[in-house]
C-alpha positions in Angstrom: -0.1 -0.1 -0.3 1.0 3.3 -1.4 2.3 5.8 2.1 0.6 8.5 0.6 1.7 11.1 3.2 5.3 9.9 2.8 5.0 10.7 -0.8 4.1 14.5 -0.2 6.6 15.0 2.3 9.1 13.4 0.5 7.7 15.7 -3.2 7.8 18.8 -0.9 11.5 18.5 0.7 12.3 18.8 -2.6 10.3 21.4 -3.6 8.1 20.3 -6.5 4.9 21.2 -6.9 2.2 18.3 -8.3 2.9 19.3 -11.8 6.3 18.8 -11.7 6.2 16.5 -9.8 4.5 14.5 -12.8 6.0 15.4 -15.4 9.2 13.6 -13.6 7.5 10.6 -13.6 8.0 7.8 -16.3 6.1 8.0 -18.4 4.9 11.1 -16.7 1.6 11.8 -14.6 -0.5 14.8 -15.4 -0.6 16.8 -11.9 -4.5 15.8 -11.8 -3.2 12.2 -11.3 -0.5 13.1 -8.6 -3.4 14.8 -6.9 -6.0 12.6 -7.0 -2.4 9.7 -6.0 -1.3 12.3 -3.1 -5.3 12.6 -1.5 -7.0 9.4 -2.2 -9.5 11.0 -4.7 -9.4 7.7 -6.5 -10.8 5.1 -4.5 -8.5 2.2 -4.3 -4.8 1.9 -4.4 -2.7 2.1 -6.3 -0.8 0.1 -8.6 2.5 -0.5 -8.3 3.1 0.1 -11.3 2.5 3.6 -10.7 4.5 3.6 -7.2 7.3 2.6 -9.1 7.1 5.9 -11.7 5.5 7.5 -8.2 8.9 6.7 -7.1 10.5 7.5 -10.0 10.2 11.3 -10.2 11.1 11.2 -6.4 14.6 9.6 -6.2 13.5 7.3 -4.6 13.3 3.0 -4.5 9.5 2.7 -5.0 10.1 0.4 -1.8 10.8 3.4 0.2 7.5 4.5 -0.8 5.4 1.6 0.6 3.6 1.0 3.8 
């Protein structure tokens, strides 16, 4: 399960907007997608492939974003 609090904390530590963080993901995520993931507006857990994309954007290993 994705640790959304840690995800946001890492993004803020890097001084990235949601849009800039999304652009750094590979493949990119839109600011809207990033926002939905951070606030759990998706209504379901994030797939591991998406966690890996977020990890790339934040410069960490995917397992560091898991609870």
